[in-house]
FIDREN-595806 format. One record per residue: x, y, z of N, C-alpha, C in turn. Coordinates in steps of 0.02 Angstrom, whole numbers, padded with zeros to 5 digits, always signed. Example, Ala and Ser with C-alpha at 12.3 -4.5 7.8 and 13.67 -1.06 7.14 Angstrom:
REM FIDREN-595806
+00660-00284+00390+00615-00225+00390+00660-00165+00390;+00642-00112+00354+00684-00053+00357+00645+00002+00394;
REM end
This chain:
REM FIDREN-595806
-08947+03531+03527-08950+03583+03554-08856+03611+03551;-08845+03700+03576-08802+03726+03592-08759+03693+03627;-08804+03674+03715-08763+03669+03749-08719+03591+03746;-08752+03535+03706-08726+03502+03704-08668+03488+03671;-08671+03527+03618-08623+03533+03557-08560+03557+03619;-08563+03610+03649-08523+03639+03695-08498+03602+03733;-08544+03554+03766-08511+03515+03820-08450+03455+03809;-08483+03432+03724-08429+03389+03707-08365+03413+03675;-08361+03456+03643-08310+03495+03637-08262+03521+03706;-08282+03529+03747-08272+03540+03814-08234+03464+03841;-08257+03415+03836-08269+03352+03847-08187+03327+03807;-08206+03345+03757-08126+03325+03696-08066+03362+03714;-08075+03436+03741-08027+03473+03773-07991+03439+03850;-08021+03429+03867-08037+03387+03958-07963+03321+03911;-07976+03291+03874-07946+03222+03862-07873+03232+03830;-07873+03301+03774-07822+03320+03751-07783+03356+03821;-07811+03383+03862-07768+03397+03920-07730+03334+03969;-07779+03295+03973-07777+03242+04020-07705+03202+03995;-07712+03178+03917-07640+03151+03877-07592+03200+03867;-07591+03276+03869-07555+03316+03884-07504+03292+03962;-07552+03285+03989-07528+03297+04062-07506+03234+04079;-07516+03185+04044-07501+03114+04050-07443+03083+04037;-07397+03118+03975-07342+03140+03952-07302+03158+03979;-07335+03223+04015-07272+03278+04069-07234+03221+04117;-07281+03208+04142-07279+03160+04198-07232+03099+04195;-07266+03069+04143-07206+03016+04110-07124+03042+04087;-07131+03105+04076-07083+03141+04053-07036+03169+04100;-07058+03195+04163-07034+03209+04255-07017+03133+04272;-07050+03098+04259-07056+03028+04302-06964+03008+04269;-06972+03004+04194-06895+02973+04158-06830+03024+04197;-06862+03099+04177-06809+03133+04204-06789+03105+04275;-06820+03108+04296-06802+03095+04392-06769+03037+04395;-06762+02970+04354-06760+02921+04376-06668+02930+04340;-06673+02955+04292-06598+02958+04251-06568+03009+04306;-06584+03042+04348-06520+03102+04382-06531+03054+04432;-06576+03026+04456-06559+02970+04530-06524+02928+04512;-06529+02871+04476-06506+02817+04458-06490+02821+04372;-06422+02834+04365-06381+02856+04281-06371+02817+04256;-06355+02738+04297-06377+02689+04268-06410+02665+04219;-06484+02680+04253-06542+02644+04186-06534+02689+04145;-06508+02748+04112-06508+02783+04049-06453+02766+04022;-06392+02734+04056-06334+02699+04007-06367+02638+03989;-06406+02597+04046-06427+02554+03994-06475+02563+03937;-06518+02606+03929-06561+02599+03888-06523+02635+03825;-06478+02679+03842-06447+02699+03775-06423+02636+03751;-06383+02585+03798-06370+02523+03745-06396+02492+03704;-06507+02494+03756-06534+02470+03711-06562+02512+03632;-06537+02570+03642-06569+02605+03575-06467+02585+03513;-06454+02595+03549-06375+02592+03519-06376+02499+03488;-06401+02472+03507-06379+02390+03511-06457+02407+03422;-06523+02440+03443-06560+02416+03409-06564+02454+03313;-06502+02502+03340-06482+02543+03291-06414+02510+03261;-06390+02489+03266-06352+02436+03237-06372+02376+03208;-06434+02331+03225-06455+02276+03213-06504+02284+03148;-06512+02392+03151-06563+02402+03104-06502+02406+03038;-06421+02424+03024-06380+02440+03008-06355+02391+02968;-06356+02329+03008-06360+02261+02989-06377+02219+02929;-06439+02248+02936-06488+02211+02906-06498+02255+02836;-06495+02328+02831-06492+02356+02783-06447+02344+02751;-06381+02319+02775-06328+02300+02753-06339+02254+02699;-06380+02167+02731-06343+02109+02732-06431+02091+02753;-06487+02087+02703-06536+02080+02725-06548+02016+02723;-06514+01973+02664-06520+01904+02691-06502+01862+02748;-06481+01915+02776-06442+01888+02847-06496+01902+02919;-06549+01935+02895-06607+01976+02954-06610+01918+03000;-06630+01861+02985-06673+01817+03031-06608+01807+03089;-06564+01799+03071-06515+01788+03110-06465+01818+03139;-06486+01899+03136-06469+01954+03166-06524+01984+03225;-06571+01970+03210-06626+01969+03235-06640+01925+03294;-06619+01871+03278-06604+01817+03352-06541+01836+03383;-06487+01854+03368-06431+01879+03405-06441+01948+03454;-06499+01990+03402-06520+02079+03443-06569+02035+03506;-06622+01988+03493-06664+01974+03552-06617+01947+03591;-06575+01929+03593-06566+01894+03656-06538+01933+03680;-06487+01973+03642-06429+02046+03668-06484+02078+03704;-06545+02072+03678-06579+02128+03715-06626+02102+03780;-06637+02037+03786-06683+02021+03834-06609+02011+03895;-06553+02026+03859-06494+02022+03946-06481+02088+03978;-06499+02152+03921-06502+02209+03958-06568+02241+03955;-06611+02190+03972-06694+02226+04012-06663+02201+04059;-06650+02147+04086-06645+02092+04129-06576+02114+04186;-06537+02162+04163-06488+02209+04182-06533+02270+04213;-06582+02292+04156-06597+02371+04177-06633+02324+04232;-06686+02314+04234-06729+02288+04267-06706+02269+04351;-06653+02249+04336-06619+02226+04410-06602+02300+04430;-06567+02343+04399-06582+02404+04414-06626+02444+04449;-06670+02440+04394-06757+02477+04446-06753+02439+04490;-06754+02367+04505-06794+02343+04572-06756+02352+04623;-06689+02346+04633-06641+02385+04670-06655+02444+04706;-06676+02500+04663-06690+02579+04673-06772+02570+04685;-06792+02520+04684-06854+02536+04697-06912+02584+04635;-06893+02566+04575-06907+02609+04522-06979+02567+04511;-07026+02587+04493-07077+02541+04464-07021+02510+04378;-07058+02429+04353-07023+02436+04282-07069+02477+04233;-07118+02492+04234-07151+02527+04187-07138+02603+04213;-07089+02640+04227-07084+02703+04243-07087+02750+04190;-07069+02695+04141-07067+02757+04083-07116+02766+04021;-07174+02731+04042-07231+02698+04015-07284+02759+04028;-07343+02788+03975-07370+02845+04000-07429+02813+04035;-07482+02834+04096-07515+02832+04112-07568+02869+04116;-07630+02830+04083-07679+02847+04068-07718+02858+04103;-07773+02884+04122-07846+02896+04172-07889+02832+04142;-07881+02843+04081-07928+02781+04061-07879+02709+04034;-07865+02670+04054-07808+02622+03997-07863+02613+03953;-07940+02596+03941-07957+02578+03909-07952+02599+03823;-07975+02682+03829-07988+02720+03787-07912+02768+03756;-07853+02746+03817-07815+02778+03819-07822+02882+03813;-07862+02888+03855-07893+02963+03863-07886+03006+03799;-07917+02944+03751-07956+02954+03662-08044+02988+03691;-08040+02929+03734-08127+02937+03740-08180+02905+03692;-08118+02859+03640-08139+02806+03587-08117+02753+03600;-08146+02712+03608-08123+02634+03604-08162+02588+03537;-08131+02562+03520-08130+02537+03437-08188+02574+03417;-08157+02653+03397-08226+02672+03350-08288+02691+03385;-08295+02684+03449-08336+02688+03470-08354+02741+03530;-08376+02766+03553-08365+02815+03644-08365+02760+03686;-08314+02787+03732-08283+02756+03761-08338+02774+03831;-08342+02723+03887-08408+02726+03942-08364+02794+03992;-08295+02799+03978-08277+02866+04003-08302+02916+03995;-08330+02933+03923-08338+02994+03892-08429+02982+03883;-08465+02928+03908-08535+02933+03918-08526+02960+03962;-08500+02939+04036-08480+02951+04111-08482+03048+04114;-08433+03047+04070-08427+03122+04061-08462+03154+04048;-08488+03146+03994-08555+03184+03965-08632+03179+04006;-08615+03136+04034-08679+03119+04115-08667+03190+04153;-08588+03178+04177-08589+03227+04238-08600+03313+04206;-08575+03313+04147-08582+03366+04124-08656+03389+04131;-08714+03341+04104-08778+03356+04093-08800+03362+04174;-08782+03340+04201-08814+03344+04299-08763+03403+04306;-08715+03425+04280-08702+03500+04316-08734+03562+04292;-08775+03547+04203-08796+03589+04164-08866+03596+04211;-08906+03531+04217-08969+03518+04237-08970+03551+04304;-08912+03572+04328-08921+03565+04434-08921+03493+04452;-08928+03458+04439-08938+03359+04485-08882+03356+04503;-08788+03393+04495-08742+03349+04545-08780+03366+04604;-08828+03399+04650-08831+03387+04720-08871+03353+04738;-08886+03300+04702-08949+03247+04689-08902+03179+04703;-08856+03177+04729-08792+03116+04713-08780+03109+04787;-08807+03045+04843-08789+03073+04879-08743+02981+04909;-08715+02979+04998-08687+02915+04984-08742+02863+05030;-08732+02795+05022-08764+02744+05038-08767+02769+05133;-08692+02813+05145-08677+02829+05241-08741+02873+05255;-08760+02903+05212-08795+02964+05221-08857+02947+05214;-08892+02869+05203-08959+02861+05212-08982+02846+05309;-09054+02858+05314-09044+02859+05396-09115+02828+05407;-09126+02772+05440-09182+02709+05466-09228+02773+05507;-09199+02842+05546-09231+02825+05572-09314+02864+05581;-09330+02891+05493-09392+02902+05487-09450+02855+05468;-09422+02788+05469-09470+02736+05468-09464+02705+05540;-09527+02672+05578-09563+02671+05638-09564+02592+05634;-09570+02574+05701-09574+02500+05735-09666+02485+05701;-09681+02498+05654-09773+02485+05641-09761+02454+05592;-09789+02363+05622-09813+02321+05582-09835+02330+05523;-09793+02314+05461-09857+02317+05397-09880+02230+05378;-09935+02209+05408-09964+02146+05405-09948+02125+05314;-09937+02166+05271-09921+02139+05199-09868+02119+05200;-09837+02148+05230-09758+02154+05216-09711+02082+05251;-09776+02077+05310-09731+02058+05379-09680+02060+05404;-09686+02130+05437-09611+02175+05452-09655+02242+05476;-09594+02256+05503-09626+02345+05519-09573+02399+05473;-09592+02447+05475-09577+02492+05405-09514+02492+05405;-09473+02505+05461-09408+02493+05483-09371+02434+05448;-09390+02382+05464-09365+02325+05444-09354+02312+05369;-09421+02340+05345-09433+02356+05269-09398+02380+05240;-09376+02431+05271-09328+02489+05230-09250+02462+05225;-09234+02431+05313-09186+02393+05316-09164+02361+05240;-09231+02304+05237-09224+02232+05188-09198+02286+05104;-09246+02322+05104-09217+02360+05029-09170+02407+05011;-09147+02428+05072-09079+02452+05083-08997+02396+05070;-09017+02339+05101-08988+02282+05080-08966+02270+04990;-09030+02271+04974-09066+02235+04916-09016+02271+04882;-09018+02367+04910-09007+02428+04839-08919+02396+04839;-08889+02391+04916-08829+02402+04911-08797+02319+04867;-08850+02254+04861-08817+02226+04833-08819+02236+04748;-08875+02270+04730-08891+02287+04665-08813+02299+04631;-08793+02354+04675-08733+02382+04651-08677+02325+04653;-08662+02296+04674-08612+02224+04658-08622+02153+04628;-08690+02168+04619-08711+02102+04565-08740+02123+04491;-08672+02114+04453-08718+02117+04380-08758+02075+04354;-08777+02012+04385-08828+01979+04318-08877+01972+04370;-08878+02021+04439-08965+02030+04465-08999+02079+04431;-09062+02063+04466-09132+02093+04436-09120+02174+04435;-09152+02195+04405-09170+02251+04410-09192+02293+04471;-09245+02338+04461-09250+02354+04531-09320+02431+04503;-09386+02401+04524-09419+02467+04526-09447+02443+04597;-09447+02547+04636-09471+02563+04680-09533+02584+04695;-09589+02590+04718-09622+02603+04713-09668+02616+04786;-09702+02679+04791-09737+02696+04866-09747+02783+04834;-09782+02798+04903-09808+02878+04900-09756+02915+04906;-09748+02956+04897-09710+03035+04865-09667+03038+04962;-09617+03060+04943-09568+03063+05005-09547+03005+05044;-09556+02936+05028-09506+02903+05077-09453+02870+05033;-09402+02902+05009-09322+02881+05003-09330+02867+04939;-09371+02849+04907-09353+02827+04842-09292+02843+04802;-09315+02923+04787-09246+02983+04741-09202+02941+04766;-09184+02971+04858-09155+02973+04881-09094+02900+04905;-09119+02858+04893-09086+02790+04888-09066+02776+04819;-09094+02796+04771-09070+02797+04699-09033+02828+04680;-09007+02895+04711-08952+02932+04720-08897+02880+04737;-08903+02843+04791-08861+02832+04829-08821+02774+04789;-08882+02743+04769-08844+02680+04711-08797+02727+04672;-08855+02745+04630-08795+02791+04554-08746+02807+04577;-08714+02859+04643-08664+02875+04672-08603+02827+04676;-08627+02766+04725-08587+02715+04690-08549+02678+04623;-08618+02683+04594-08603+02634+04540-08555+02699+04501;-08561+02751+04495-08534+02797+04467-08441+02796+04489;-08443+02802+04561-08375+02793+04582-08326+02700+04593;-08399+02669+04555-08358+02619+04537-08325+02614+04467;-08337+02658+04427-08334+02678+04349-08375+02646+04304;-08452+02654+04325-08486+02620+04298-08538+02709+04272;-08534+02707+04206-08593+02750+04170-08669+02759+04183;-08695+02803+04222-08750+02813+04268-08807+02869+04230;-08849+02866+04213-08907+02924+04183-08946+02939+04231;-08949+02985+04251-09026+03000+04294-09070+03068+04261;-09133+03011+04248-09178+03077+04196-09239+03045+04227;-09311+03104+04234-09343+03087+04259-09408+03082+04199;-09458+03055+04220-09506+03041+04167-09522+03081+04120;-09541+03143+04162-09575+03181+04123-09538+03203+04078;-09484+03236+04114-09444+03259+04041-09419+03209+03997;-09394+03139+04013-09383+03100+03954-09446+03094+03898;-09494+03074+03902-09553+03061+03878-09566+03146+03845;-09549+03203+03900-09560+03268+03833-09506+03289+03798;-09447+03288+03801-09400+03288+03761-09411+03227+03693;-09462+03171+03702-09455+03125+03659-09505+03151+03597;-09554+03164+03621-09598+03193+03594-09582+03241+03554;-09542+03304+03593-09513+03364+03539-09447+03336+03490;-09439+03270+03496-09414+03272+03441-09447+03221+03381;-09476+03203+03398-09532+03159+03360-09568+03180+03317;-09572+03258+03328-09651+03316+03308-09590+03360+03315;-09531+03369+03293-09489+03403+03265-09465+03480+03305;-09488+03490+03369-09479+03533+03404-09409+03527+03453;-09357+03479+03443-09301+03455+03473-09231+03465+03410;-09172+03494+03409-09143+03465+03359-09130+03379+03368;-09090+03341+03298-09098+03288+03320-09028+03260+03370;-08978+03303+03347-08909+03292+03382-08913+03283+03462;-08964+03317+03482-08953+03325+03572-08995+03271+03609;-09073+03238+03568-09095+03194+03592-09053+03116+03548;-09026+03124+03514-08988+03064+03480-08919+03041+03536;-08901+03098+03571-08847+03096+03641-08890+03063+03662;-08955+03084+03725-09002+03058+03763-09036+02985+03739;-09020+02954+03662-09016+02910+03647-08986+02882+03660;-08934+02899+03668-08883+02846+03651-08839+02831+03720;-08885+02873+03768-08841+02851+03832-08892+02820+03880;-08960+02838+03847-09017+02785+03872-09010+02702+03861;-08967+02688+03799-08958+02633+03797-08898+02584+03799;-08836+02651+03808-08782+02630+03801-08736+02609+03899;-08785+02684+03907-08771+02687+04003-08758+02623+04026;-08730+02610+04079-08710+02558+04144-08787+02519+04185;-08804+02605+04200-08870+02599+04228-08909+02669+04202;-08972+02651+04197-09021+02696+04198-09076+02737+04232;-09091+02773+04279-09137+02791+04336-09187+02822+04301;-09248+02807+04294-09300+02844+04272-09358+02853+04336;-09353+02910+04352-09377+02943+04419-09439+02960+04408;-09515+02943+04437-09560+02977+04444-09618+02951+04374;-09594+02883+04367-09629+02840+04315-09708+02843+04333;-09747+02871+04283-09814+02893+04306-09827+02965+04296;-09794+03004+04279-09808+03073+04280-09805+03103+04208;-09770+03057+04168-09781+03085+04127-09843+03083+04069;-09850+03127+04034-09907+03111+03968-09896+03072+03961;-09959+03019+03944-09976+02966+03932-10007+02969+03845;-09981+02923+03801-10013+02927+03735-09963+02865+03699;-09986+02843+03643-09967+02771+03643-09888+02778+03596;-09870+02837+03574-09789+02836+03564-09763+02837+03635;-09779+02877+03676-09724+02891+03744-09717+02808+03759;-09795+02768+03778-09788+02703+03792-09769+02659+03749;-09748+02670+03695-09698+02611+03637-09634+02645+03688;-09617+02702+03653-09539+02727+03686-09516+02711+03740;-09572+02689+03782-09540+02671+03833-09528+02591+03851;-09586+02550+03816-09561+02484+03815-09507+02466+03785;-09482+02505+03727-09417+02497+03680-09382+02508+03753;-09363+02564+03786-09305+02596+03818-09295+02525+03862;-09355+02500+03879-09339+02426+03946-09315+02360+03880;-09359+02366+03856-09342+02292+03789-09256+02291+03784;-09222+02339+03756-09164+02338+03730-09128+02333+03783;-09127+02363+03849-09102+02366+03893-09095+02295+03926;-09150+02281+03908-09137+02207+03959-09116+02148+03915;-09132+02175+03849-09095+02111+03785-09022+02134+03809;-09000+02173+03814-08908+02193+03826-08901+02189+03874;-08941+02168+03937-08914+02160+03994-08897+02226+04046;-08924+02279+04038-08877+02330+04055-08946+02348+04120;-08910+02375+04164-08973+02398+04211-08988+02443+04215;-09092+02440+04246-09122+02499+04242-09161+02500+04333;-09155+02569+04357-09194+02557+04410-09262+02625+04370;-09332+02587+04408-09388+02632+04409-09410+02633+04464;-09442+02727+04458-09459+02727+04545-09540+02746+04503;-09576+02756+04546-09641+02780+04521-09677+02807+04607;-09736+02836+04613-09766+02804+04664-09856+02800+04655;-09852+02741+04597-09900+02719+04584-09882+02633+04609;-09946+02616+04598-09947+02507+04642-09964+02499+04583;-09945+02442+04611-09935+02390+04538-09997+02375+04513;-10060+02384+04552-10117+02378+04495-10122+02446+04426;-10100+02522+04486-10106+02566+04420-10068+02568+04375;-10002+02517+04383-09939+02518+04324-09995+02491+04285;-10023+02419+04304-10034+02369+04253-10119+02414+04207;-10140+02444+04263-10176+02482+04221-10166+02536+04174;-10092+02568+04192-10064+02640+04141-10030+02603+04090;-09998+02557+04096-09960+02516+04049-09979+02463+04014;-09944+02430+03942-09954+02378+03921-09951+02331+03937;-09964+02264+03940-09973+02201+03983-09921+02178+03982;-09895+02172+03900-09805+02157+03868-09788+02200+03928;-09794+02244+03942-09737+02280+03977-09748+02274+04048;-09808+02269+04095-09806+02241+04142-09780+02167+04148;-09779+02140+04107-09757+02062+04121-09677+02072+04119;-09651+02107+04075-09564+02134+04070-09546+02146+04162;-09589+02203+04172-09594+02210+04241-09560+02147+04318;-09605+02113+04306-09624+02096+04339-09596+02024+04333;-09583+02022+04268-09520+01940+04256-09431+01976+04265;-09440+02041+04260-09347+02056+04281-09325+02092+04320;-09384+02135+04366-09381+02177+04419-09396+02153+04456;-09341+02174+04536-09371+02162+04611-09414+02223+04619;-09459+02191+04639-09508+02257+04650-09501+02264+04725;-09502+02331+04745-09497+02327+04835-09535+02356+04836;-09584+02416+04877-09627+02451+04895-09614+02474+04969;-09628+02541+04974-09580+02616+05015-09629+02603+05038;-09635+02603+05122-09705+02646+05173-09683+02680+05220;-09724+02694+05242-09703+02753+05293-09722+02783+05288;-09713+02863+05304-09732+02942+05329-09689+02985+05270;-09706+03041+05245-09682+03081+05200-09619+03115+05229;-09527+03077+05236-09501+03111+05274-09472+03183+05284;-09503+03221+05203-09495+03291+05221-09549+03326+05261;-09626+03299+05258-09663+03320+05310-09629+03285+05395;-09586+03253+05407-09567+03233+05472-09504+03277+05496;-09471+03286+05418-09414+03367+05446-09457+03414+05462;-09481+03436+05427-09524+03477+05434-09556+03496+05514;-09595+03446+05537-09617+03447+05611-09551+03436+05644;-09490+03398+05629-09445+03426+05672-09419+03463+05711;-09429+03522+05635-09378+03592+05624-09457+03653+05665;-09485+03631+05651-09544+03694+05691-09540+03662+05794;-09517+03631+05792-09536+03603+05862-09487+03643+05903;
REM end
């Protein structure tokens, strides 16, 4: 769709601006250093002259190139040592004259080894958040409150509602740190904090430089069916597919609300299977309990969930209703 093309164009323009700004910052730093410590520029001029002289010698007598280069390297090392000493004495970084890019992997080009860099994917995801009005969904762990969970003891969990939530909260934080840990499946009734806690994980992961894609099950599978039956442009959905498989973390919310058919079930199994094979993280949020998940999805998929996901049950009373009741008092 057009908004995807516009988003990509805007992102590439941002990269152009970032590279230009990086070079300007470098030039300003170099100018500042030369003005403050002229000896640095003198040494660099000497290094330049030394290189030109060495090249001239080699062009005149190429048979002596090895000898000239050896002498050049010896003199160059001495000059660099003298220059670095001046820099250190004046508390100037040794790499002051290097361009500092926002992303050192792709050098602010968006591509690393001819593949989209993770920073490009994250820019595209953030763009989609903004275009879809999803940016406000991101929350910090510090915003999470246990006040909405009671001290009621849950026999099946062998702990109280609050203790259960505190345990889930710790596991969510650990999930952000542990690259080799299991994926997460949050299940329970509506309004118990599954989406909110997932958004906390998403923000933490994004803050740590990881690419994150949040998408609702209904939206994902509707887009897939539109694509499959020719109702959606290939470019738009191919971008979604790339993010589904390449993002460091994918959060699929409201699993079970999507229309159920053999195409979407196979597609869902493919997503889970390929991400598990690539050892990329997934969070699934659902109002279905495990019996309902087993009944709705294939035995193969349910088996993968039991094997590769940490299954965490949210219990309590709808937080939205609690907030409304408090507001009416």
